[in-house]
C-alpha positions as CSV (number, residue, x, y, z in Angstrom):
1,X,-42.1,48.4,55.2
2,X,-45.6,49.9,55.2
3,X,-48.5,47.8,54.0
4,X,-51.6,49.2,52.3
5,X,-54.4,48.9,54.6
6,X,-57.7,48.1,52.9
7,X,-60.5,50.7,52.2
8,X,-64.2,49.9,52.3
9,X,-64.3,49.4,48.5
10,X,-61.8,46.4,48.6
11,X,-63.3,43.0,48.9
12,X,-62.6,41.1,52.1
13,X,-61.5,37.6,52.7
14,X,-64.1,35.0,51.6
15,X,-66.5,34.3,54.5
16,X,-65.4,30.6,54.7
17,X,-61.9,31.8,55.6
18,X,-63.0,34.3,58.1
19,X,-65.1,31.7,59.9
20,X,-62.4,29.2,59.8
21,X,-59.8,31.5,61.3
22,X,-62.3,32.6,63.9
23,X,-63.0,29.0,64.8
24,X,-59.2,28.4,65.2
25,X,-58.8,31.6,67.2
26,X,-56.3,33.0,64.7
27,X,-56.1,36.9,64.6
28,X,-55.3,38.4,61.2
29,X,-55.1,41.7,59.3
30,X,-56.1,42.1,55.7
31,X,-53.5,43.5,53.5
32,X,-53.5,44.3,49.7
33,X,-50.7,42.3,47.8
34,X,-48.0,44.6,46.5
35,X,-44.6,44.0,44.8
36,X,-42.8,45.8,47.6
37,X,-43.9,43.3,50.3
38,X,-40.9,41.2,51.3
39,X,-41.1,37.8,49.6
40,X,-39.6,35.9,52.6
41,X,-42.8,37.0,54.5
42,X,-45.1,35.6,52.0
43,X,-46.1,31.9,52.2
44,X,-46.4,30.2,48.9
45,X,-48.9,27.2,49.0
46,X,-49.1,24.4,46.5
47,X,-51.3,21.2,46.6
48,X,-49.3,18.1,45.5
49,X,-50.3,14.5,45.1
50,X,-49.2,11.0,44.0
51,X,-50.8,7.5,44.3
52,X,-50.5,7.8,48.1
53,X,-52.8,10.9,48.3
54,X,-52.5,14.7,48.5
55,X,-49.9,16.8,50.4
56,X,-50.2,20.6,51.2
57,X,-46.8,22.2,51.0
58,X,-46.0,25.7,52.3
59,X,-42.7,27.6,51.7
60,X,-41.5,31.3,51.5
61,X,-41.8,33.0,48.2
62,X,-38.1,33.9,48.3
63,X,-37.4,30.1,47.6
64,X,-37.8,27.7,44.9
65,X,-39.5,24.5,45.7
66,X,-37.2,21.6,44.7
67,X,-39.1,18.4,43.8
68,X,-35.9,16.3,43.9
69,X,-35.3,17.4,47.5
70,X,-39.1,16.6,48.3
71,X,-38.7,13.2,46.9
72,X,-35.6,12.6,49.1
73,X,-37.5,13.9,52.1
74,X,-40.8,12.1,51.8
75,X,-39.9,9.1,49.6
76,X,-42.6,10.1,47.3
77,X,-42.7,11.3,43.7
78,X,-45.0,14.3,44.1
79,X,-46.4,16.7,41.5
80,X,-49.0,19.4,41.3
81,X,-52.5,18.3,41.4
82,X,-54.3,18.6,38.1
83,X,-55.9,22.1,37.7
84,X,-59.3,20.8,37.2
85,X,-59.3,19.0,40.5
86,X,-57.9,22.1,42.3
87,X,-60.5,24.3,40.7
88,X,-63.4,22.0,41.9
89,X,-62.1,22.1,45.4
90,X,-61.7,25.9,45.3
91,X,-65.1,26.4,43.7
92,X,-66.7,24.3,46.4
93,X,-65.5,27.0,48.9
94,X,-66.0,29.9,46.8
95,X,-62.2,30.6,46.6
96,X,-60.2,32.1,43.8
97,X,-56.8,31.0,45.1
98,X,-55.5,28.3,47.4
99,X,-55.1,29.8,50.9
100,X,-52.2,28.8,53.1
101,X,-54.4,27.4,55.8
102,X,-53.8,23.6,56.4
103,X,-57.1,23.1,58.2
104,X,-59.0,24.1,55.0
105,X,-58.0,20.7,53.4
106,X,-58.1,17.3,54.9
107,X,-54.6,16.7,53.5
108,X,-51.4,16.3,55.6
109,X,-49.3,19.4,55.5
110,X,-45.4,19.8,55.1
111,X,-43.7,23.2,55.5
112,X,-40.2,24.6,54.8
113,X,-38.5,25.4,58.3
114,X,-37.4,28.7,57.2
115,X,-41.0,29.9,56.7
116,X,-41.2,30.6,60.4
117,X,-38.3,33.1,60.5
118,X,-40.3,36.3,60.2
119,X,-42.3,37.6,63.0
120,X,-45.3,38.2,60.8
121,X,-46.3,36.1,57.8
122,X,-48.5,36.8,54.9
123,X,-50.7,34.1,53.3
124,X,-53.1,34.0,50.5
125,X,-56.7,34.8,51.6
126,X,-58.5,32.9,48.7
127,X,-59.3,36.3,47.2
128,X,-57.1,37.5,44.4
129,X,-54.8,40.3,45.4
130,X,-55.6,40.0,49.1
131,X,-53.3,38.7,51.8
132,X,-53.8,37.9,55.4
133,X,-51.1,39.0,57.9
134,X,-50.7,36.6,60.8
135,X,-48.3,36.7,63.8
136,X,-45.7,33.9,63.9
137,X,-47.0,32.3,67.0
138,X,-50.6,32.1,65.6
139,X,-49.2,30.7,62.4
140,X,-47.5,28.0,64.4
141,X,-50.9,27.1,65.8
142,X,-52.2,26.4,62.3
143,X,-49.2,24.1,61.8
144,X,-49.5,22.1,64.9
145,X,-50.3,18.9,63.0
146,X,-47.9,19.7,60.1
147,X,-44.4,18.5,59.5
148,X,-41.3,20.6,58.9
149,X,-38.4,20.0,56.5
150,X,-35.7,21.6,54.4
151,X,-36.6,21.3,50.7
152,X,-36.5,25.0,49.4
153,X,-33.7,26.6,47.4
154,X,-33.1,30.3,48.3
155,X,-33.4,32.4,45.2
156,X,-30.3,34.3,46.3
157,X,-28.3,31.2,45.4
158,X,-29.8,31.0,41.8
159,X,-28.4,33.6,39.5
160,X,-30.2,33.5,36.1
161,X,-27.8,35.0,33.4
162,X,-29.9,37.9,32.3
163,X,-27.2,40.3,31.3
164,X,-23.9,38.4,30.7
165,X,-24.3,37.2,27.0
166,X,-20.6,36.6,26.7
167,X,-21.0,33.7,29.0
168,X,-23.8,32.1,27.1
169,X,-21.7,29.8,24.8
170,X,-19.7,28.3,27.9
171,X,-22.8,27.9,29.9
172,X,-24.8,26.2,27.2
173,X,-21.9,23.8,26.5
174,X,-21.5,22.9,30.3
175,X,-25.3,22.2,30.5
176,X,-25.5,20.0,27.5
177,X,-22.3,18.2,28.5
178,X,-23.7,17.6,32.1
179,X,-27.2,16.5,30.8
180,X,-26.5,14.5,27.6
181,X,-24.2,11.6,26.8
182,X,-22.4,13.8,24.1
183,X,-19.4,14.8,26.4
184,X,-16.6,14.0,23.9
185,X,-17.2,16.5,21.2
186,X,-16.0,20.0,22.1
187,X,-17.7,22.4,19.6
188,X,-21.2,23.4,20.8
189,X,-22.5,23.3,17.2
190,X,-21.5,19.6,17.0
191,X,-22.8,18.7,20.5
192,X,-26.4,19.9,20.1
193,X,-28.3,17.9,17.5
194,X,-30.2,20.6,15.9
195,X,-32.0,20.1,12.6
196,X,-30.6,22.1,9.7
197,X,-32.4,25.2,8.8
198,X,-35.3,24.3,6.4
199,X,-34.6,25.1,2.7
200,X,-38.0,27.2,2.8
201,X,-36.8,29.2,5.7
202,X,-33.4,29.8,4.0
203,X,-35.3,31.1,0.9
204,X,-37.6,33.4,3.1
205,X,-34.5,34.9,4.9
206,X,-32.9,35.7,1.5
207,X,-36.2,37.5,0.4
208,X,-36.4,39.5,3.7
209,X,-33.2,41.3,2.9
210,X,-33.7,41.5,-0.8
211,X,-35.0,45.0,-1.6
212,X,-36.1,43.9,-5.1
213,X,-38.3,41.0,-3.7
214,X,-41.8,40.9,-5.0
215,X,-45.1,39.4,-4.1
216,X,-44.6,36.7,-6.8
217,X,-41.3,35.8,-5.1
218,X,-42.9,35.1,-1.6
219,X,-46.0,33.5,-3.2
220,X,-43.8,31.0,-5.0
221,X,-41.8,30.1,-1.9
222,X,-44.8,29.7,0.4
223,X,-46.9,27.8,-2.2
224,X,-44.3,25.1,-2.6
225,X,-44.4,24.4,1.1
226,X,-47.7,22.9,2.1
227,X,-46.9,23.3,5.9
228,X,-46.7,27.1,5.4
229,X,-49.2,27.7,2.6
230,X,-52.1,26.1,4.4
231,X,-51.9,28.1,7.6
232,X,-51.2,31.3,5.7
233,X,-54.4,30.9,3.6
234,X,-56.4,29.7,6.6
235,X,-55.0,32.5,8.7
236,X,-55.9,35.1,6.2
237,X,-59.4,33.6,6.0
238,X,-59.7,33.9,9.7
239,X,-62.4,36.3,11.0
240,X,-59.6,38.1,12.9
241,X,-58.6,39.7,9.6
242,X,-62.2,40.3,8.3
243,X,-61.1,39.5,4.8
244,X,-63.3,40.6,2.0
245,X,-64.6,37.5,0.1
246,X,-63.2,34.1,-0.1
247,X,-59.4,33.6,0.3
248,X,-58.5,30.9,-2.4
249,X,-54.7,31.1,-2.6
250,X,-51.4,32.4,-1.0
251,X,-51.5,35.3,-3.5
252,X,-55.0,36.2,-2.3
253,X,-53.9,36.1,1.2
254,X,-50.9,38.5,0.5
255,X,-52.6,40.9,-1.9
256,X,-56.1,41.1,-0.3
257,X,-55.4,40.7,3.4
258,X,-52.1,40.3,5.0
259,X,-49.6,42.2,2.9
260,X,-46.1,41.3,1.9
261,X,-44.3,42.3,5.1
262,X,-46.6,40.3,7.5
263,X,-46.7,37.3,5.3
264,X,-42.9,37.1,4.9
265,X,-42.4,37.3,8.7
266,X,-45.4,35.0,9.5
267,X,-44.0,32.4,7.1
268,X,-40.5,32.7,8.6
269,X,-41.9,32.4,12.1
270,X,-43.9,29.3,11.1
271,X,-41.0,27.8,9.1
272,X,-38.7,28.1,12.2
273,X,-41.3,27.1,14.6
274,X,-42.0,23.9,12.7
275,X,-38.3,23.0,12.5
276,X,-38.6,21.7,16.1
277,X,-41.7,19.7,17.1
278,X,-43.9,20.8,19.9
279,X,-43.1,18.9,23.1
280,X,-45.9,16.6,24.2
281,X,-45.3,17.5,27.9
282,X,-46.0,21.0,29.1
283,X,-46.8,22.8,32.4
284,X,-50.5,22.4,33.3
285,X,-51.0,26.3,33.5
286,X,-49.1,27.1,30.3
287,X,-50.7,29.1,27.5
288,X,-50.5,26.9,24.3
289,X,-47.3,27.7,22.5
290,X,-48.7,29.1,19.2
291,X,-51.5,30.9,21.1
292,X,-48.9,32.7,23.2
293,X,-46.8,33.4,20.2
294,X,-49.7,34.9,18.1
295,X,-51.0,37.0,21.1
296,X,-47.5,38.3,21.8
297,X,-46.8,39.1,18.0
298,X,-50.2,41.0,17.8
299,X,-49.5,43.0,20.9
300,X,-46.0,44.0,19.7
301,X,-47.4,44.9,16.4
302,X,-49.8,47.3,18.1
303,X,-47.1,48.7,20.4
304,X,-44.8,49.3,17.4
305,X,-47.5,51.3,15.7
306,X,-48.0,53.2,19.0
307,X,-44.4,54.5,19.0
308,X,-43.6,57.8,17.4
309,X,-43.0,57.2,13.7
310,X,-39.4,58.4,13.7
311,X,-38.5,56.0,16.4
312,X,-40.3,52.8,15.3
313,X,-38.1,49.8,14.5
314,X,-38.8,47.6,11.5
315,X,-42.5,46.5,12.2
316,X,-42.2,43.1,10.4
317,X,-39.1,42.2,12.5
318,X,-40.7,43.1,15.8
319,X,-43.8,41.0,14.8
320,X,-41.4,38.1,14.0
321,X,-39.7,38.7,17.5
322,X,-43.1,38.2,19.1
323,X,-43.8,35.0,17.1
324,X,-40.5,33.5,18.1
325,X,-40.0,35.0,21.7
326,X,-40.6,31.7,23.4
327,X,-38.6,29.6,20.8
328,X,-36.1,28.6,23.5
329,X,-38.9,26.6,25.2
330,X,-39.1,24.3,22.0
331,X,-35.2,24.0,22.1
332,X,-35.0,23.1,25.7
333,X,-37.6,20.2,25.0
334,X,-35.4,19.2,22.0
335,X,-32.0,19.2,23.6
336,X,-32.8,18.0,27.2
337,X,-35.7,15.6,26.6
338,X,-35.4,13.5,29.8
339,X,-35.2,16.6,31.9
340,X,-37.8,18.6,30.1
341,X,-40.6,16.9,32.1
342,X,-38.8,17.8,35.4
343,X,-38.7,21.4,34.3
344,X,-42.4,21.4,33.6
345,X,-43.2,19.8,37.0
346,X,-41.1,22.5,38.8
347,X,-42.8,25.3,36.8
348,X,-46.2,24.0,38.1
349,X,-45.2,24.1,41.7
350,X,-43.3,27.4,41.5
351,X,-45.9,29.7,39.8
352,X,-44.5,32.7,41.9
353,X,-41.2,32.5,39.9
354,X,-40.2,33.4,36.4
355,X,-39.1,30.3,34.4
356,X,-35.5,31.5,34.4
357,X,-35.0,30.6,38.0
358,X,-36.3,27.1,37.5
359,X,-34.3,26.6,34.3
360,X,-31.1,28.1,35.9
361,X,-31.5,25.9,39.1
362,X,-32.1,22.7,37.1
363,X,-29.9,23.1,33.9
364,X,-27.7,26.1,34.6
365,X,-29.1,28.0,31.5
366,X,-32.3,29.6,30.5
367,X,-34.5,29.1,27.3
368,X,-33.6,32.7,26.5
369,X,-29.9,32.0,26.3
370,X,-30.2,28.9,24.1
371,X,-32.9,30.4,21.9
372,X,-30.8,33.4,21.2
373,X,-27.8,31.2,20.5
374,X,-29.7,29.3,17.9
375,X,-30.9,32.4,16.2
376,X,-27.3,33.5,15.8
377,X,-26.3,30.0,14.7
378,X,-28.8,30.1,11.9
379,X,-27.7,33.6,10.9
380,X,-31.0,35.2,11.7
381,X,-31.0,39.0,12.1
382,X,-29.1,40.4,15.3
383,X,-32.3,42.2,16.3
384,X,-34.0,39.0,16.6
385,X,-31.3,37.2,18.7
386,X,-31.2,40.3,20.9
387,X,-35.0,40.3,21.3
388,X,-35.0,36.7,22.6
389,X,-31.9,37.1,24.8
390,X,-32.9,40.2,26.8
391,X,-36.7,40.0,26.7
392,X,-36.8,39.7,30.5
393,X,-34.6,42.7,31.2
394,X,-36.8,45.8,31.2
395,X,-33.7,47.9,31.8
396,X,-31.9,46.7,28.7
397,X,-30.5,49.7,26.8
398,X,-27.9,48.2,24.5
399,X,-27.8,47.4,20.8
400,X,-31.3,47.0,19.1
401,X,-32.9,47.9,22.4
402,X,-36.5,48.5,21.0
403,X,-36.8,44.8,20.0
404,X,-36.3,43.2,23.5
405,X,-38.0,46.2,25.1
406,X,-41.1,45.6,23.1
407,X,-41.0,41.9,23.8
408,X,-40.7,42.5,27.6
409,X,-43.5,45.0,27.5
410,X,-45.8,42.8,25.4
411,X,-45.1,39.7,27.7
412,X,-45.7,41.6,30.9
413,X,-49.0,43.3,29.6
414,X,-50.4,39.9,28.6
415,X,-49.3,38.2,31.9
416,X,-51.2,40.9,33.8
417,X,-54.3,39.7,31.8
418,X,-53.7,36.0,32.5
419,X,-51.9,35.0,29.4
420,X,-48.6,33.4,29.8
421,X,-47.0,31.8,32.8
422,X,-45.2,33.0,35.8
423,X,-45.9,36.0,38.1
424,X,-47.1,39.4,37.2
425,X,-44.1,41.6,37.1
426,X,-44.2,45.5,37.1
427,X,-43.7,47.6,34.1
428,X,-41.1,50.2,35.0
429,X,-41.5,53.8,33.8
430,X,-38.1,53.6,32.3
431,X,-39.2,50.8,29.9
432,X,-42.1,52.8,28.6
433,X,-40.1,56.0,28.3
434,X,-37.4,54.2,26.3
435,X,-40.2,53.2,23.8
436,X,-41.9,56.6,24.0
437,X,-45.2,54.9,24.9
438,X,-47.4,56.0,27.7
439,X,-48.8,53.4,30.1
440,X,-52.3,54.3,29.1
441,X,-51.5,53.7,25.3
442,X,-49.8,50.4,26.2
443,X,-52.9,49.2,28.1
444,X,-55.1,50.3,25.3
445,X,-53.2,48.3,22.8
446,X,-53.4,45.0,24.8
447,X,-57.0,45.7,25.4
448,X,-57.7,46.0,21.7
449,X,-55.9,42.9,21.0
450,X,-57.8,40.9,23.6
451,X,-61.1,42.2,22.3
452,X,-60.5,39.8,19.4
453,X,-59.2,37.0,21.8
454,X,-61.6,34.3,20.3
455,X,-60.5,35.2,16.8
456,X,-56.8,35.1,17.7
457,X,-57.3,31.8,19.5
458,X,-58.9,30.4,16.2
459,X,-55.9,31.8,14.2
460,X,-53.4,30.3,16.6
461,X,-55.2,27.0,16.1
462,X,-54.1,26.9,12.4
463,X,-50.5,26.6,13.5
464,X,-50.4,24.0,16.2
465,X,-52.0,22.8,19.4
466,X,-49.5,23.9,22.1
């Protein structure tokens, strides 16, 4: 494995880190972070606390930090420190990330025993995208006052179901029966207490597939539901759409600003989203639910337009896929309320992992599986269920492939710009080729959307807080 040595234009480790390592007598080499670096060599660091105080925890990136095991090991109920407090600490030292150097904080340190297996380790330097390579013996010196333990779960033992949709029903049933009291009923549909599809949503679905549907039809449906009418009118009046004059009604919103196609899909996304209430708990670093939904839908809308005209899927349906791409998150909170908080705490301490690993480890299923199941249960279009189910598989090339491919591309583009949660993941050339979109064009689309970030955030605020 060859690392990328730094050139003179690349920033070096912050001076506070260089001085500290020099004082400790620790030799290091600066290395650019890169997806091809072995995760077992990378030390993941997280600062936890409880009423007793703070604890610095180090473990290899090829593992998931299991808070339940940590509780058994320490007898403490630890969780990630509040982001505001962590930021204050980093700002004090002029750092952008928490480095894996115990001496930097006055907190006690606990490390996963398997961390010391590689001969050379890579730790965060405090500068984004820059790692420090340290020999194992030198790293042991830094851990001389730290305690060792076994609390990590190797990712090789966790198999998120990304590509076996035929197993979804059985896996969801097993998870529900394991984590709820409803173990007697056998049919999945009777086991999960899902609210019925709202009458408004049913009417909009019928209009979506009716070739003779008119503006009057959709206006009539939306106007009779205040929970939809208000955000549609406020959304159309948002500066994001630069509407000419004052928007006074749903009909104004459709005719003068949004258009039939956008309104019908926006209204359907809102109707479905409001079927399940937003969870009160959420991971600290999470982008608010509706904000992420609106950003993703806007990027997908731009990416769809960037495709060759002859290859474009139905634009309104791709927009709806963006609005609902994270719908399984709401469903997990609804179906597993006592366990949802534990999922949130694990997502906070495992930012190096996609949520699929955390959910698979704790529940045995992912939000994508249960979200796609509900779309099918509600008789939503197959394209939508497929988009939700395979949105994290950049190599999916099955039925309705453009829908999950566009969702995957949009989510990864936004994640690279700090929107969404989880690690940055590479965008394979094959994904772009399948959509006939160049990398430059894709980056251009997300840049244009984020130019209106403040306006999009205001638009998202019309729909909900998280």
